Structures are given as C-alpha cells and as structure tokens.
C-alpha positions in Angstrom: 0.0 -0.2 0.0 1.2 3.1 -1.0 1.3 6.1 1.7 0.6 8.8 -0.8 -2.8 6.9 -1.8 -3.6 5.8 1.8 -3.4 9.5 2.7 -4.7 11.3 -0.5 -7.9 12.9 -0.9 -9.3 12.7 -4.3 -12.1 14.2 -6.3 -13.2 13.7 -9.6 -15.7 15.8 -11.7 -17.4 15.4 -15.0 -18.1 18.8 -16.6 -19.2 20.6 -19.7 -15.9 21.9 -20.3 -12.7 22.2 -18.1 -9.1 23.6 -18.7 -6.3 24.3 -16.0 -3.6 27.0 -16.4 0.0 26.4 -16.2 -0.4 27.5 -12.6 -2.7 24.8 -11.7 -5.6 26.8 -11.3 -8.8 25.1 -13.3 -11.7 26.8 -15.1 -14.7 24.5 -14.8 -18.0 25.4 -16.4 -21.0 22.9 -15.9 -19.5 20.7 -13.2 -21.4 17.6 -11.9 -22.9 16.1 -15.1 -23.9 12.3 -14.2 -25.6 11.8 -17.8 -24.2 12.1 -21.4 -26.1 12.1 -24.6 -25.2 11.8 -28.0 -24.5 14.4 -30.3 -27.4 14.4 -32.4 -26.9 12.6 -35.7 -23.5 10.7 -34.4 -22.3 7.8 -32.4 -20.2 9.8 -29.9 -21.2 11.7 -26.9 -21.5 15.3 -26.7 -18.3 17.1 -25.3 -17.2 16.7 -22.0 -14.2 17.2 -19.5 -12.7 14.8 -16.6 -11.4 16.8 -13.9 -9.3 15.2 -11.2 -7.7 16.7 -8.2 -5.5 15.2 -5.7 -4.0 16.8 -2.3 -1.4 15.2 -0.5 -0.6 16.0 3.3 2.3 18.5 3.8 4.3 15.6 5.9 4.6 13.9 2.7 5.8 16.2 0.3 7.5 16.8 -1.8 6.6 13.9 -3.6 6.6 12.2 -7.2 3.9 10.0 -8.0 1.9 8.3 -11.0 -2.0 9.1 -11.6 -3.8 6.6 -13.8 -7.7 7.6 -15.0 -9.5 4.8 -16.8 -12.9 4.5 -18.3 -14.5 1.3 -16.8 -18.3 -0.5 -17.4 -20.5 -1.3 -14.5 -18.8 -4.3 -13.5 -15.2 -2.7 -13.6 -13.8 -4.0 -17.0 -11.8 -1.5 -18.9 -13.8 0.3 -22.0 -12.6 0.3 -25.2 -14.7 3.4 -26.9 -15.4 2.6 -30.7 -13.6 -0.7 -30.4 -10.1 0.8 -30.1 -7.8 0.4 -26.9 -9.0 0.6 -23.6 -9.1 4.2 -22.6 -6.4 4.9 -19.9 -4.8 8.0 -19.3 -1.7 8.1 -17.1 0.7 11.1 -15.8 3.3 11.3 -13.4 2.6 14.2 -10.8 4.9 16.2 -9.0 3.5 17.8 -5.8 5.9 20.1 -3.7 5.3 21.6 -0.6 3.2 24.8 -0.6 4.4 28.2 0.2 3.3 29.4 3.5 1.9 33.2 3.2 4.4 35.6 5.2 2.8 37.1 7.8 0.1 34.9 8.5 0.2 32.4 11.4 -1.7 29.0 10.8 -0.7 25.2 11.4 1.2 23.3 8.7 -1.2 20.4 8.8 -3.9 22.6 7.2 -1.3 23.0 4.1 -1.8 20.1 1.5 0.1 19.9 -1.8 -2.4 19.9 -4.8 -2.2 18.3 -8.4 -4.7 18.5 -10.9 -5.3 16.4 -14.3 -7.7 17.8 -16.7 -9.1 15.7 -19.9 -11.5 17.3 -22.2 -12.9 15.2 -24.8 -13.9 17.6 -27.3 -15.4 15.4 -30.0 -17.0 13.2 -27.1 -16.6 9.5 -27.0 -18.1 6.9 -29.0 -19.7 5.3 -26.3 -23.0 2.8 -26.6 -26.1 4.7 -25.0 -28.0 3.1 -22.2 -25.0 2.3 -20.3 -23.5 3.0 -17.0 -19.6 3.6 -16.8 -17.4 5.2 -13.9 -13.9 7.2 -14.3 -11.5 5.3 -12.0 -8.5 7.0 -10.7 -5.6 4.9 -9.3 -2.9 7.0 -7.2 0.6 5.8 -6.9 0.0 2.4 -8.8 -1.8 1.5 -5.6 -4.7 -0.8 -6.8 -5.9 -1.5 -3.2 -7.4 2.1 -3.4 -8.9 4.0 -5.9 -11.7 6.7 -6.6 -14.8 6.4 -9.1 -17.1 8.9 -10.6 -20.1 6.8 -12.0 -21.9 8.3 -15.1 -24.3 7.1 -17.8 -24.8 7.4 -21.4 -28.6 8.2 -22.2 -30.7 8.1 -25.3 -31.6 11.3 -26.8 -35.6 11.0 -26.9 -35.6 14.2 -29.5 -33.3 12.3 -31.6 -35.1 9.0 -31.6 -38.5 10.8 -32.1 -39.4 11.2 -28.8 -38.8 14.6 -26.8 -41.5 16.8 -25.1 -45.2 16.9 -25.6 -47.1 19.9 -25.3 -50.6 20.2 -24.9 
C-alpha cells in the first residue's frame, strides 16, 4: 500500500468544459454531469471534460507519483471506446510543499500539496447509449485504493423521435 494513496484526498468531476492554466488553477463550466447524451446524428457523446484533483498531506511532500484515469464499465472492466484500445490515461505528478504566506500564522497540517489533471473530450467519446460507466482514478499504482465517478450515456429522446409533449 502506498502512503501517498492512503492519505490522498481525491476528487473527480465531469463537466461540460474544463481547462487548467500552467499555475494549476482550473476553469470548470457545468460541473456535476452524471448523464451524457449523444450528439445529434452521431454515435459519440457530447463534449465533456474530466477533472481530477489530488491533495497530499504536507508531511509527505515533496512527492512524485503516477496518476491513472481509466474508463470502466458497470462491472469494473476497462472500456475500449469505438472498439479501440482501453481508455487509460497516465501521468507522473510532481507535488511540492505549498509556500506559507508571510505574516500569517496557521498550522502546517492545514497545508496540502495539490495536483490537477484535466482531460477534455472535445469530440465526445463513441460510447453505446443506455449504459453505465465510471471514471476510476488510481494514485501511486496502489490498486487497493481507487476512486470512481459513475455516469451514464442515455439515448436522446428527441433524436429518437421522442421529446417533450406539449398540450
């Protein structure tokens, strides 16, 4: 078991759009998506972004560790969008100790190092509708601890001849 994974705080968000600047700040629009639909006339979902933030306790810093984001199905198997390779994204994170603000007094335990990974699927993903999926995050290669964010891909009632009934 990894000390980093054991003590990390991990949050996962799915949003309409997200981006991170070089300083690590994120701009997130439309966070909290749990259902994606298909783009009209296409087999891919609408555009979305996945945002993963990992916080590490001050006493474990500085630290370098791998992060993996994987797309899984309802039973935990890796998903291969459109029949391609399983969708797994890995990155080496380097988290430094945060700088204390001069003139302010506070316990260092309140400080945590942070890293963020933003993945934007501008063209959506070719995923079958009426199915459940999840994003699974693994920290420091520790398979005993991982975090998930479940979501579904729904059929678009309007595209299938349904939609709202007025009157």
